C-alpha positions as CSV (number, residue, x, y, z in Angstrom):
1,M,104.8,114.0,62.8
2,N,107.8,116.0,61.7
3,V,105.4,119.0,60.6
4,I,103.0,119.5,64.1
5,D,100.5,122.0,63.9
6,W,100.4,123.0,67.7
7,N,97.4,124.6,67.3
8,E,95.6,121.3,66.9
9,F,96.1,120.5,70.6
10,S,94.1,122.0,73.3
11,S,95.4,119.9,75.8
12,L,98.5,117.8,77.0
13,D,96.1,114.8,76.9
14,E,95.4,115.2,73.4
15,L,99.0,115.8,72.6
16,N,99.9,112.6,74.2
17,I,96.9,110.6,72.4
18,S,98.3,112.1,69.3
19,L,101.8,111.0,70.0
20,S,100.7,107.2,71.1
21,R,98.8,107.0,68.2
22,Y,101.8,107.9,66.0
23,V,104.2,105.5,67.8
24,E,101.9,102.6,67.6
25,E,100.4,102.9,64.1
26,N,103.2,104.5,62.2
27,Y,106.9,104.3,63.7
28,N,106.8,100.8,65.4
29,S,105.0,99.0,62.4
30,K,106.9,100.6,59.7
31,F,110.0,98.9,58.3
32,H,113.5,100.4,59.6
33,S,116.4,99.8,57.1
34,S,118.8,100.2,59.9
35,I,117.4,97.0,61.7
36,N,116.2,95.5,58.8
37,E,112.7,94.9,60.3
38,T,109.8,96.8,62.2
39,P,110.7,97.9,65.8
40,I,107.7,95.9,67.2
41,D,109.2,92.7,65.5
42,K,112.6,93.5,66.9
43,F,111.1,93.9,70.4
44,I,109.1,90.6,70.4
45,K,112.1,88.9,69.2
46,S,114.3,90.0,71.9
47,I,111.7,89.9,74.7
48,D,113.7,87.1,76.4
49,L,116.5,89.6,76.8
50,I,114.5,92.0,78.9
51,K,114.8,91.9,82.6
52,F,111.9,93.0,84.3
53,I,112.1,94.4,87.9
54,S,109.9,92.8,90.3
55,T,109.6,95.9,93.0
56,K,109.9,99.5,93.0
57,Q,112.5,99.4,95.8
58,E,114.7,97.0,93.5
59,L,114.4,99.7,90.7
60,D,115.4,102.5,93.2
61,Y,118.4,100.5,94.1
62,I,119.5,100.1,90.4
63,F,119.6,104.2,90.0
64,L,121.6,104.8,93.3
65,Y,125.4,106.0,93.0
66,R,127.8,103.3,93.6
67,V,131.2,103.5,95.2
68,T,133.8,100.9,96.9
69,R,135.1,101.9,100.2
70,K,137.6,100.3,102.8
71,V,136.2,100.4,106.4
72,K,138.4,102.2,108.7
73,N,139.5,100.6,112.2
74,D,136.8,102.8,113.8
75,A,134.0,101.3,111.7
76,T,133.4,104.2,109.6
77,I,133.4,105.2,105.7
78,S,133.4,108.5,104.3
79,I,130.8,109.4,101.3
80,Q,131.1,112.9,99.9
81,N,133.0,114.0,102.9
82,M,130.5,112.6,105.4
83,L,131.2,110.0,107.8
84,F,129.0,106.9,107.9
85,E,128.9,104.3,110.5
86,V,129.3,100.6,109.4
87,P,128.8,97.3,111.4
88,L,132.0,96.0,112.9
89,R,132.2,93.0,111.0
90,Y,133.0,95.0,107.9
91,V,136.2,96.4,109.7
92,G,139.3,96.4,107.1
93,E,136.9,95.0,104.4
94,S,136.3,96.8,100.9
95,I,132.5,97.1,100.6
96,N,129.9,97.9,98.0
97,V,128.0,101.1,98.9
98,R,125.0,102.8,97.3
99,Y,123.6,106.1,98.0
100,D,121.7,108.8,96.6
101,P,123.6,111.9,96.4
102,T,120.6,114.3,96.9
103,C,119.5,112.4,100.1
104,M,122.6,111.7,102.3
105,D,120.6,110.3,105.2
106,K,121.6,106.7,104.5
107,A,123.4,104.5,102.4
108,Y,123.2,100.8,101.5
109,I,125.9,98.0,101.7
110,F,125.5,95.6,98.8
111,S,127.4,92.1,98.5
112,D,129.4,91.4,95.4
113,S,126.1,89.6,94.0
114,N,124.0,92.5,94.3
115,V,122.1,91.6,97.3
116,L,121.3,94.2,100.0
117,M,123.3,93.5,103.0
118,D,122.9,96.5,105.7
119,T,121.8,99.9,105.6
120,I,124.0,102.7,107.1
121,Y,123.7,106.1,108.6
122,P,125.5,109.0,109.1
123,V,127.7,109.5,112.4
124,K,125.8,111.1,115.1
125,K,128.8,112.6,116.8
126,I,127.5,113.4,119.9
127,D,126.1,110.0,120.5
128,N,129.1,108.4,119.0
129,S,131.4,110.1,121.7
130,R,129.4,108.3,124.4
131,I,130.2,104.9,123.3
132,R,132.5,103.0,125.2
133,R,134.7,100.7,122.9
134,E,135.9,97.8,124.9
135,H,138.2,96.6,122.1
136,N,140.2,99.7,121.7
137,F,140.4,100.0,125.7
138,K,143.9,99.6,126.9
139,S,144.3,99.6,130.8
140,V,147.3,101.9,132.1
141,N,149.3,100.9,135.0
142,F,149.4,103.8,137.2
143,S,151.5,102.2,139.8
144,I,154.8,103.1,138.1
145,F,153.9,106.7,138.4
146,N,154.9,107.6,142.0
147,P,154.7,111.3,142.9
148,N,157.3,110.8,145.7
149,D,159.8,109.7,143.1
150,N,159.8,113.2,141.3
151,E,160.3,114.9,144.8
152,R,163.3,112.6,145.6
153,S,165.1,113.4,141.9
154,M,164.6,117.3,142.6
155,N,166.4,117.2,146.0
């Protein structure tokens, strides 16, 4: 396979067939001094070490970028200069986040044992500005402000 006459192939399919034949009949079945056996024998001996992925979704999660973020008091985190809303139960905690840097329309919170916990989305600033936050609301006692007091002090 080191010397390939590219003119022998009239299509990509022919090239793929030739490559598959070479890998199966030559490369994988010949003794390799670096591993002291054939690659196919090495593979079969180690098959119990291979972890098979059960779903495409699980495979997609494996290739996401991973970061740890501390959730701010306003229940947000920042990823690549974008603010994401996080459920309130995570406020003050460090969370494991996975995301696709090419598609920042959502991110995922995973547990320490790699279980998907929540999907999070970028903050929608207009919608966010309309939310009343009862836990942050402090009532103001306006009775201490008497406009008549200012007039008396000026006189």
